[in-house]
C-alpha positions as a Markdown table, in Angstrom:
| # | Residue | x | y | z |
|---|---|---|---|---|
| 1 | Met | 16.4 | 49.9 | -0.6 |
| 2 | Asn | 14.5 | 51.9 | 2.0 |
| 3 | Arg | 11.2 | 50.9 | 0.4 |
| 4 | Ser | 12.0 | 47.2 | 0.7 |
| 5 | Ala | 13.1 | 47.6 | 4.3 |
| 6 | Ala | 10.0 | 49.5 | 5.1 |
| 7 | Ser | 7.8 | 46.9 | 3.4 |
| 8 | Asp | 9.6 | 44.1 | 5.3 |
| 9 | Lys | 8.9 | 45.9 | 8.6 |
| 10 | Ala | 5.3 | 46.4 | 7.6 |
| 11 | Asn | 4.8 | 42.7 | 6.7 |
| 12 | Pro | 2.8 | 41.0 | 9.5 |
| 13 | Asp | 4.6 | 37.7 | 9.1 |
| 14 | Val | 8.0 | 39.4 | 9.4 |
| 15 | Leu | 6.9 | 41.4 | 12.4 |
| 16 | Ala | 5.6 | 38.2 | 14.1 |
| 17 | Phe | 8.8 | 36.4 | 13.4 |
| 18 | Trp | 11.0 | 39.1 | 14.9 |
| 19 | Ser | 8.6 | 39.4 | 17.8 |
| 20 | Phe | 9.0 | 35.7 | 18.4 |
| 21 | Val | 12.8 | 35.9 | 18.2 |
| 22 | Ser | 12.9 | 38.9 | 20.6 |
| 23 | Ala | 10.7 | 36.9 | 23.0 |
| 24 | Leu | 13.2 | 34.0 | 22.9 |
| 25 | Arg | 16.3 | 36.1 | 23.2 |
| 26 | Pro | 16.4 | 36.1 | 27.0 |
| 27 | Tyr | 16.4 | 32.3 | 26.9 |
| 28 | Ala | 19.2 | 31.9 | 24.4 |
| 29 | Thr | 21.6 | 30.2 | 26.8 |
| 30 | Arg | 19.0 | 27.7 | 28.0 |
| 31 | Leu | 17.9 | 27.0 | 24.5 |
| 32 | Leu | 21.4 | 26.3 | 23.4 |
| 33 | Met | 21.9 | 24.0 | 26.4 |
| 34 | Ala | 18.6 | 22.2 | 25.5 |
| 35 | Ala | 19.7 | 21.8 | 21.9 |
| 36 | Ala | 23.1 | 20.5 | 22.8 |
| 37 | Leu | 21.5 | 18.0 | 25.2 |
| 38 | Gly | 18.9 | 16.9 | 22.7 |
| 39 | Ala | 21.6 | 16.4 | 20.0 |
| 40 | Thr | 23.8 | 14.4 | 22.3 |
| 41 | Leu | 21.0 | 12.2 | 23.5 |
| 42 | Gly | 19.7 | 11.6 | 19.9 |
| 43 | Ala | 23.1 | 10.9 | 18.4 |
| 44 | Ser | 24.0 | 8.6 | 21.3 |
| 45 | Trp | 20.7 | 6.7 | 20.9 |
| 46 | Arg | 21.4 | 6.2 | 17.2 |
| 47 | Leu | 24.9 | 5.1 | 17.8 |
| 48 | Leu | 23.9 | 2.6 | 20.5 |
| 49 | Arg | 21.2 | 1.0 | 18.3 |
| 50 | Ala | 22.1 | -2.1 | 16.3 |
| 51 | Pro | 22.7 | -1.3 | 12.6 |
| 52 | Glu | 20.2 | -2.4 | 10.0 |
| 53 | Trp | 21.1 | -4.7 | 7.1 |
| 54 | Arg | 19.5 | -4.5 | 3.7 |
| 55 | Ala | 18.6 | -7.3 | 1.3 |
| 56 | Glu | 16.8 | -6.6 | -2.0 |
| 57 | Ala | 15.5 | -8.1 | -5.2 |
| 58 | Ser | 13.6 | -6.8 | -8.2 |
| 59 | Phe | 11.4 | -8.2 | -11.0 |
| 60 | Ile | 9.2 | -7.1 | -13.9 |
| 61 | Pro | 5.7 | -8.5 | -14.3 |
| 62 | Val | 4.9 | -9.9 | -17.8 |
| 63 | Ile | 2.0 | -7.8 | -18.9 |
| 64 | Ser | 0.7 | -9.6 | -22.0 |
| 65 | Gly | -2.6 | -10.1 | -23.7 |
| 66 | Asn | -4.7 | -13.3 | -23.4 |
| 67 | Ala | -5.4 | -13.8 | -27.1 |
| 68 | Asn | -6.3 | -17.4 | -26.5 |
| 69 | Gly | -8.9 | -16.6 | -23.8 |
| 70 | Leu | -12.1 | -14.7 | -23.8 |
| 71 | Ala | -10.6 | -12.0 | -26.0 |
| 72 | Gly | -9.7 | -14.6 | -28.6 |
| 73 | Val | -13.2 | -16.0 | -28.6 |
| 74 | Ala | -14.7 | -12.5 | -28.9 |
| 75 | Ala | -12.3 | -11.7 | -31.8 |
| 76 | Gln | -13.4 | -14.8 | -33.7 |
| 77 | Leu | -17.0 | -13.8 | -33.3 |
| 78 | Gly | -16.3 | -10.3 | -34.4 |
| 79 | Phe | -16.2 | -8.4 | -31.1 |
| 80 | Asn | -13.3 | -6.3 | -29.6 |
| 81 | Met | -12.3 | -6.8 | -26.0 |
| 82 | Pro | -9.3 | -5.5 | -24.0 |
| 83 | Thr | -6.5 | -8.1 | -24.0 |
| 84 | Ala | -4.2 | -6.8 | -21.2 |
| 85 | Asp | -4.3 | -8.7 | -18.0 |
| 86 | Pro | -5.0 | -6.2 | -15.2 |
| 87 | Met | -3.8 | -8.7 | -12.5 |
| 88 | Gln | -0.3 | -8.4 | -13.9 |
| 89 | Ser | 0.0 | -4.7 | -13.3 |
| 90 | Pro | 2.8 | -3.5 | -10.9 |
| 91 | Ala | 0.3 | -1.8 | -8.6 |
| 92 | Val | -1.4 | -5.2 | -8.0 |
| 93 | Tyr | 1.9 | -6.8 | -7.1 |
| 94 | Val | 2.8 | -4.0 | -4.7 |
| 95 | Glu | -0.6 | -4.3 | -2.9 |
| 96 | Thr | -0.3 | -8.1 | -2.8 |
| 97 | Leu | 3.1 | -8.0 | -1.2 |
| 98 | Arg | 1.8 | -5.6 | 1.5 |
| 99 | Ser | -1.3 | -7.6 | 2.2 |
| 100 | Arg | -2.0 | -9.5 | 5.4 |
| 101 | Ala | -2.4 | -12.8 | 3.6 |
| 102 | Phe | 1.0 | -12.5 | 2.1 |
| 103 | Leu | 2.6 | -11.5 | 5.4 |
| 104 | Gln | 1.0 | -14.5 | 7.2 |
| 105 | Arg | 2.3 | -16.9 | 4.5 |
| 106 | Leu | 5.7 | -15.3 | 4.7 |
| 107 | Ile | 5.7 | -15.9 | 8.5 |
| 108 | Ala | 4.9 | -19.6 | 7.9 |
| 109 | Lys | 7.5 | -19.9 | 5.2 |
| 110 | Ala | 10.2 | -18.2 | 7.2 |
| 111 | Gly | 10.1 | -20.6 | 10.1 |
| 112 | Gly | 6.9 | -19.9 | 11.9 |
| 113 | Glu | 5.5 | -17.3 | 14.3 |
| 114 | Ser | 7.7 | -18.2 | 17.3 |
| 115 | Ala | 11.0 | -18.1 | 15.4 |
| 116 | Leu | 10.3 | -14.8 | 13.7 |
| 117 | Ala | 9.0 | -13.3 | 17.0 |
| 118 | Thr | 12.3 | -14.2 | 18.6 |
| 119 | Ser | 14.3 | -12.6 | 15.7 |
| 120 | Phe | 12.3 | -9.4 | 16.0 |
| 121 | His | 12.5 | -9.4 | 19.8 |
| 122 | Ile | 8.7 | -9.7 | 20.3 |
| 123 | Thr | 7.9 | -11.0 | 23.8 |
| 124 | Glu | 4.1 | -10.9 | 23.8 |
| 125 | Asp | 2.6 | -13.8 | 25.7 |
| 126 | Asp | -0.8 | -13.6 | 24.0 |
| 127 | Glu | -0.8 | -15.3 | 20.6 |
| 128 | Gly | -3.1 | -12.8 | 19.0 |
| 129 | Arg | -1.1 | -9.8 | 20.2 |
| 130 | Arg | 2.1 | -11.4 | 19.2 |
| 131 | Leu | 0.9 | -12.1 | 15.7 |
| 132 | Glu | -0.3 | -8.5 | 15.3 |
| 133 | Ser | 3.0 | -7.2 | 16.6 |
| 134 | Leu | 4.9 | -9.5 | 14.2 |
| 135 | Leu | 2.8 | -8.3 | 11.2 |
| 136 | Val | 3.5 | -4.7 | 12.1 |
| 137 | Ala | 7.2 | -5.5 | 12.4 |
| 138 | Leu | 7.3 | -7.3 | 9.0 |
| 139 | Arg | 5.3 | -4.5 | 7.3 |
| 140 | Asp | 7.9 | -2.0 | 8.6 |
| 141 | Ala | 10.8 | -4.2 | 7.5 |
| 142 | Leu | 9.5 | -4.6 | 3.9 |
| 143 | Asp | 10.0 | -1.7 | 1.5 |
| 144 | Ile | 8.1 | -2.4 | -1.7 |
| 145 | Ser | 7.9 | 0.1 | -4.6 |
| 146 | Ala | 7.2 | 0.1 | -8.3 |
| 147 | Asp | 8.7 | 2.3 | -11.0 |
| 148 | Pro | 5.8 | 3.6 | -13.2 |
| 149 | Lys | 8.2 | 4.1 | -16.2 |
| 150 | Thr | 9.9 | 0.7 | -16.3 |
| 151 | Asn | 7.3 | -1.4 | -14.3 |
| 152 | Val | 10.2 | -2.7 | -12.2 |
| 153 | Ile | 9.1 | -3.8 | -8.7 |
| 154 | Met | 11.7 | -3.3 | -6.0 |
| 155 | Leu | 11.6 | -5.5 | -2.9 |
| 156 | Ala | 13.9 | -4.5 | 0.0 |
| 157 | Val | 14.1 | -5.9 | 3.5 |
| 158 | Tyr | 15.6 | -4.1 | 6.5 |
| 159 | Thr | 16.4 | -6.0 | 9.7 |
| 160 | Lys | 19.1 | -6.0 | 12.3 |
| 161 | Asp | 20.4 | -9.4 | 11.1 |
| 162 | Ala | 22.0 | -9.7 | 7.7 |
| 163 | Ala | 21.1 | -13.4 | 7.3 |
| 164 | Leu | 17.5 | -12.7 | 8.3 |
| 165 | Ser | 17.2 | -9.9 | 5.8 |
| 166 | Leu | 18.5 | -12.1 | 3.0 |
| 167 | Arg | 16.3 | -15.1 | 4.0 |
| 168 | Leu | 13.2 | -12.9 | 4.2 |
| 169 | Ala | 13.9 | -11.4 | 0.7 |
| 170 | Gln | 14.4 | -14.9 | -0.8 |
| 171 | His | 11.2 | -16.2 | 0.9 |
| 172 | Ala | 9.2 | -13.2 | -0.2 |
| 173 | Leu | 10.3 | -13.6 | -3.8 |
| 174 | Glu | 9.5 | -17.3 | -3.8 |
| 175 | Leu | 6.2 | -16.7 | -2.2 |
| 176 | Ala | 5.4 | -14.0 | -4.8 |
| 177 | Gln | 6.1 | -16.5 | -7.6 |
| 178 | Thr | 3.9 | -19.1 | -5.8 |
| 179 | Met | 1.0 | -16.8 | -5.3 |
| 180 | Asn | 1.3 | -15.6 | -8.9 |
| 181 | Val | 1.0 | -19.2 | -10.2 |
| 182 | Glu | -1.9 | -20.0 | -7.8 |
| 183 | Arg | -3.8 | -16.9 | -8.7 |
| 184 | Arg | -3.5 | -17.6 | -12.4 |
| 185 | Gln | -4.4 | -21.3 | -11.9 |
| 186 | Leu | -7.6 | -20.3 | -10.0 |
| 187 | Arg | -8.5 | -17.8 | -12.7 |
| 188 | Tyr | -8.0 | -20.2 | -15.6 |
| 189 | Ala | -9.9 | -22.9 | -13.7 |
| 190 | Ala | -12.8 | -20.6 | -13.4 |
| 191 | Glu | -12.5 | -19.7 | -17.2 |
| 192 | Arg | -12.3 | -23.4 | -18.1 |
| 193 | Ser | -15.5 | -24.1 | -16.0 |
| 194 | Phe | -17.2 | -21.2 | -17.8 |
| 195 | Ala | -16.0 | -22.4 | -21.2 |
| 196 | Thr | -17.3 | -25.9 | -20.5 |
| 197 | Ser | -20.7 | -24.7 | -19.5 |
| 198 | Arg | -21.0 | -22.4 | -22.5 |
| 199 | Arg | -19.7 | -25.2 | -24.9 |
| 200 | Leu | -22.3 | -27.6 | -23.6 |
| 201 | Ala | -25.0 | -25.0 | -24.2 |
| 202 | Ala | -23.6 | -24.3 | -27.7 |
| 203 | Asp | -23.6 | -28.1 | -28.4 |
| 204 | Thr | -27.3 | -28.1 | -27.5 |
| 205 | Val | -28.0 | -25.2 | -29.9 |
| 206 | Leu | -26.0 | -26.9 | -32.7 |
| 207 | Ala | -27.9 | -30.2 | -32.2 |
| 208 | Ala | -31.2 | -28.4 | -32.3 |
| 209 | Ala | -30.2 | -26.7 | -35.5 |
| 210 | Asp | -29.2 | -30.0 | -37.0 |
| 211 | Val | -32.5 | -31.6 | -36.1 |
| 212 | Ala | -34.4 | -28.6 | -37.5 |
| 213 | Leu | -32.5 | -28.9 | -40.9 |
| 214 | Arg | -33.0 | -32.6 | -41.0 |
| 215 | Asn | -36.7 | -32.4 | -40.3 |
| 216 | Phe | -37.0 | -29.7 | -43.0 |
| 217 | Arg | -35.3 | -31.8 | -45.6 |
| 218 | Leu | -37.5 | -34.8 | -44.7 |
| 219 | Ala | -40.6 | -32.8 | -45.0 |
| 220 | Asn | -39.5 | -31.1 | -48.2 |
| 221 | Arg | -37.6 | -33.6 | -50.4 |
| 222 | Thr | -37.9 | -31.5 | -53.6 |
| 223 | Phe | -38.4 | -27.8 | -53.5 |
| 224 | Thr | -37.3 | -26.7 | -57.0 |
| 225 | Asn | -39.0 | -23.6 | -58.2 |
| 226 | Ala | -40.0 | -22.8 | -54.5 |
| 227 | Pro | -38.1 | -19.7 | -53.5 |
| 228 | Arg | -39.6 | -19.7 | -50.0 |
| 229 | Leu | -38.4 | -23.2 | -49.2 |
| 230 | Glu | -34.9 | -22.5 | -50.6 |
| 231 | Ser | -34.7 | -19.4 | -48.4 |
| 232 | Glu | -35.7 | -21.4 | -45.3 |
| 233 | Gln | -33.1 | -24.0 | -46.1 |
| 234 | Arg | -30.4 | -21.4 | -46.4 |
| 235 | Arg | -31.5 | -19.8 | -43.1 |
| 236 | Leu | -31.2 | -23.2 | -41.3 |
| 237 | Glu | -27.8 | -23.8 | -42.9 |
| 238 | Arg | -26.6 | -20.4 | -41.6 |
| 239 | Glu | -27.7 | -21.2 | -38.1 |
| 240 | Ile | -25.8 | -24.5 | -38.2 |
| 241 | Ser | -22.7 | -22.7 | -39.5 |
| 242 | Gln | -22.8 | -20.0 | -36.8 |
| 243 | Ala | -23.4 | -22.6 | -34.1 |
| 244 | Gln | -20.4 | -24.6 | -35.4 |
| 245 | Gln | -18.2 | -21.6 | -35.2 |
| 246 | Val | -19.3 | -20.8 | -31.6 |
| 247 | Val | -18.7 | -24.5 | -30.6 |
| 248 | Gln | -15.3 | -24.5 | -32.2 |
| 249 | Ala | -14.2 | -21.3 | -30.6 |
| 250 | Leu | -15.4 | -22.4 | -27.2 |
| 251 | Arg | -13.7 | -25.7 | -27.5 |
| 252 | Gln | -10.4 | -23.9 | -28.3 |
| 253 | Phe | -10.9 | -21.6 | -25.3 |
| 254 | Glu | -11.7 | -24.6 | -23.1 |
| 255 | Glu | -8.6 | -26.5 | -24.1 |
| 256 | Gln | -6.4 | -23.4 | -23.8 |
| 257 | Ser | -7.8 | -22.7 | -20.3 |
| 258 | Arg | -7.0 | -26.3 | -19.3 |
| 259 | Leu | -3.4 | -25.9 | -20.5 |
| 260 | Asp | -3.0 | -22.5 | -18.7 |
| 261 | Glu | -4.5 | -24.0 | -15.6 |
| 262 | Ala | -1.8 | -26.7 | -15.5 |
| 263 | Arg | 1.0 | -24.2 | -16.3 |
| 264 | Asp | 3.2 | -23.5 | -13.2 |
| 265 | Thr | 5.7 | -20.9 | -14.6 |
| 266 | Pro | 5.6 | -17.5 | -13.0 |
| 267 | Met | 4.5 | -14.5 | -15.1 |
| 268 | Phe | 7.4 | -12.1 | -14.3 |
| 269 | Thr | 11.0 | -11.6 | -15.3 |
| 270 | Leu | 13.6 | -11.6 | -12.5 |
| 271 | Val | 15.8 | -8.5 | -12.8 |
| 272 | Gln | 17.9 | -8.8 | -9.7 |
| 273 | Pro | 18.0 | -12.0 | -7.6 |
| 274 | Pro | 17.9 | -11.6 | -3.8 |
| 275 | Phe | 21.3 | -10.4 | -2.5 |
| 276 | Gly | 22.3 | -8.9 | 0.9 |
| 277 | Ala | 24.4 | -5.8 | 1.4 |
| 278 | Arg | 28.0 | -6.4 | 2.7 |
| 279 | Ile | 27.9 | -3.2 | 4.9 |
| 280 | Pro | 25.1 | -2.1 | 7.2 |
| 281 | Glu | 22.8 | 0.8 | 6.4 |
| 282 | Gly | 24.0 | 4.3 | 7.5 |
| 283 | Arg | 22.8 | 5.3 | 11.0 |
| 284 | Lys | 22.2 | 9.0 | 9.9 |
| 285 | Thr | 23.5 | 10.1 | 13.3 |
| 286 | Val | 24.2 | 13.7 | 12.3 |
| 287 | Leu | 20.7 | 14.2 | 10.8 |
| 288 | Phe | 19.0 | 12.6 | 13.7 |
| 289 | Gly | 21.1 | 14.6 | 16.2 |
| 290 | Leu | 20.0 | 17.9 | 14.4 |
| 291 | Leu | 16.4 | 16.8 | 14.4 |
| 292 | Thr | 16.4 | 16.0 | 18.2 |
| 293 | Ala | 18.3 | 19.3 | 18.9 |
| 294 | Val | 15.6 | 21.3 | 17.1 |
| 295 | Leu | 12.8 | 19.4 | 18.9 |
| 296 | Ala | 14.4 | 19.8 | 22.3 |
| 297 | Ala | 15.0 | 23.6 | 21.8 |
| 298 | Gly | 11.5 | 24.1 | 20.5 |
| 299 | Ala | 10.0 | 22.2 | 23.5 |
| 300 | Val | 12.1 | 24.1 | 26.0 |
| 301 | Gly | 11.3 | 27.4 | 24.3 |
| 302 | Ala | 7.6 | 26.8 | 24.3 |
| 303 | Phe | 7.7 | 25.8 | 28.0 |
| 304 | Leu | 9.5 | 28.9 | 29.0 |
| 305 | Leu | 7.2 | 31.2 | 27.0 |
| 306 | Phe | 4.1 | 29.6 | 28.4 |
| 307 | Arg | 5.5 | 29.8 | 32.0 |
| 308 | Asp | 6.3 | 33.5 | 31.8 |
| 309 | Leu | 2.9 | 34.2 | 30.1 |
| 310 | Ala | 1.2 | 32.4 | 33.0 |
| 311 | Arg | 3.2 | 34.4 | 35.5 |
| 312 | Val | 2.2 | 37.7 | 33.8 |
| 313 | Gln | -1.4 | 36.8 | 33.8 |
| 314 | Leu | -1.3 | 35.9 | 37.5 |
| 315 | Ser | 0.4 | 39.2 | 38.4 |
| 316 | Leu | -2.2 | 41.2 | 36.5 |
| 317 | Arg | -5.1 | 39.4 | 38.2 |
| 318 | Pro | -6.5 | 41.4 | 41.2 |
| 319 | Ser | -6.3 | 39.8 | 44.7 |
| 320 | Pro | -9.6 | 38.7 | 46.1 |
| 321 | Asn | -8.7 | 40.3 | 49.6 |
| 322 | Thr | -8.4 | 43.8 | 48.1 |
| 323 | Thr | -11.1 | 46.2 | 47.0 |
| 324 | Ser | -11.1 | 49.1 | 44.6 |
| 325 | Asp | -11.8 | 51.6 | 47.4 |
| 326 | Ser | -9.0 | 51.9 | 49.9 |
| 327 | Arg | -11.0 | 53.8 | 52.5 |
| 328 | Pro | -11.9 | 51.9 | 55.7 |
| 329 | Thr | -15.4 | 50.6 | 56.1 |
| 330 | Pro | -17.7 | 51.8 | 59.0 |
| 331 | Leu | -17.0 | 48.6 | 60.9 |
| 332 | Glu | -13.2 | 49.1 | 60.6 |
| 333 | Asp | -13.6 | 52.8 | 61.8 |
| 334 | Arg | -15.5 | 51.6 | 64.9 |
| 335 | Glu | -12.8 | 49.1 | 65.8 |
| 336 | Val | -10.1 | 51.8 | 65.4 |
| 337 | His | -12.0 | 54.1 | 67.9 |
| 338 | Arg | -12.3 | 51.3 | 70.4 |
| 339 | Ala | -8.7 | 50.6 | 70.3 |
| 340 | Ala | -7.9 | 54.3 | 70.9 |
């Protein structure tokens, strides 16, 4: 017991803590008054603020393979490629819903910049500054997260108007569906264009192989008991067979990409449709009051400590009018004799 007490006293951190407490002890009354005032002001500010209303929705992206796309063509030709679509990952959705492009489209869909600026009490006269302030307010109002275990994406909106929160949640979900469809259509359009160009090149190769086999047969009508000619014919036939397989696979890929390009169904499953809470969010008055009390007491304590430290330093500083030797100088002695 004595050893532990002695070790605690010898600990520099413990000694520093108790030294700090001893230094603040003379200011206990003023610190308590500052803490009470800070808690009162913080709690009053939270109580006077308008409550926030929450609206939320959730969905799961459909992470599926694209067996009919490039991976399917590669599989038919004997190659292995990853089939999962990285654009359907929850992280991509979260970053998309936080992006500037998404927020700007959400502003346009929710009634325009002027209407939303009025709802968020933004009074900037300059259009550029008003847009930036509105983007910051929207980014703060949106709370988007993804569960890594279930891949569920949660979308929540917090504003001071229940109807506005619900409307923004509905528009955000609709816009997420629209952007998902547009992104897939652009991707499949690019894949279709690529498949078309590769299919045309494969058709050229197949036509060249057909011409080569035809010319070979015209030049060699009979080649019995000619192993070299038979081997050449089999090689040309294999080239035609391989070219036909490539053309067939590319045509299937092209047609599938054309169908996917025209598909307008979203690639995620809706878990919870948008709904608004019937009661406002908690104000957290007690927690905020405690936080402001600690901040106020700390600020007052630091001010008092620095003030007394400055006074001590000023008192220890020697005066410029005094010298280390208190004896009178010769000039002062002469003046004293004259006065006598």
